[in-house]
Steps between C-alpha positions, in 0.01 A plus 500: 500500500855419390588143409768331716784371282814334633837644402855389563642756744819540703524778761692585817329309781477446873399175668164485680338198655135440415276202559270376222216253527609174332215503242606852392862385456379214283289739287789740454740220410253370241451850355874563457597149391550597135593865556842663532428623853589380848259460789638820653473682167137399471420619854677833442315558171169402655554744788600780259186432298283497811647828625465669162136393473407552868191710538547760771214653697 
């Protein structure tokens, strides 16, 4: 399985509203604290990683 690595990334975007459990927000903020990535950037990269590695039936 591929390793998830954060990268600095700027792309054309559209706003979406999503609700996160507070403990997950805290975990994400801790993970990106010393990285050059925003909360949104992390979520986008995590979703891209999940979609790329999604096992289909």
